[in-house]
N, C-alpha and C positions, 0 to 999 in steps of 0.2 A: 867603875874602872873601865876605861876604853878598851875595846877589843883590838888585837893586833891587826894591822893592815899589811897585806902581802904586796911587796913591790914587784917589778917586772921580773926579777930573778927568782921570785918565789920565797925570798927571805921575809920573815915577819919583822915588822918594826912598829913602834907605837904610833898611834895617830898623832899628827902634829897639832891638830886643832883642839888642844886642851884649853879650856877657858873657865875662869872664875870671875864672878861678878858680885859686888857688894853695893847696895844702895843705902846711903845714910841720909837722914833728913832732920832738920831742926823743926821744932814745933812752930806753928804760925804765931806771930806776935801781932796783935792788933788786926788791921785789915790787910797786912802785907802777906803775899804768898810765901810759903816756906822755902828756905834755902836747902839745897841738896848737894851731896858729894857722891859721885859714882866712881868706884874703883874697879877696874877690869884688868885682870892678869891673863895674858894670852901667850901661848908658845908660837914662835914664828917658824917659817919654813926651814930655817937654817939651824934650828935647835935652841936658839936664844929665847929670851922672855921679854915681853913688853908690858910695863905697868902703865895704864892710862888712868889719869885722874880728871874727871869732868866735874866742874863746880859751877854753880849758878843758882838762879832763883827759878822756881817752878813757873813755867810759862814765859820766861824771859831769856835773856842772853846767858850763854854759858861759855866757859873756858876749858880747853882740853890741853893737858900736858902729858908728854910721853917720856918714859925713862926706859932704857935698854939694860938688860942684865944677861950675863952669859950663863949663869947657873940658876936653877929653880930655887935652891935654898935662899940665895941672896934676894931673888924676886919675891919669894914668900915673906921673908923678913921685912922687906920694904912695904909690902901690902899690909902686913900686920901693924907695922909702925904707923903708917898713914891712917889706918882704921882707928887705932888707939888714940892718936892725936885728935881725930874728929870726935870720938866719944868723950874725951876730956872737955871739948868745947861745947858739949850739950847736944850733939847730934845723936840720933837713935838709929840703930840698924833696923830697916824696914823690909829688906829683901836680900837674900843670899842664894846664889846659884852656882853649881859646879861641884865636881868631885874634889874632896879635900879642902873645900873652902873653909877658912877659919870663921867661927861664929863669934 
């Protein structure tokens, strides 16, 4: 749980830099490097949430897509939906980081 940060007026507010990260990877097939999907959920300075999806092949090109959400619950639901879709495609969760990150 992040510690409160005191602003100039002395009022406590939650730290804006709350970040969750999931890395999913497909098993390598033949001699090809494995494909990966990285999902990052991060709060922005204005209190909204950004879900970033990076997909690609390890050691190769990748694509980054961003989605904005006003509320944390909607952003978490989108993160879980994206994770579940990749798990159904055969990806495995290899790394999870952050407070409250879904396993």
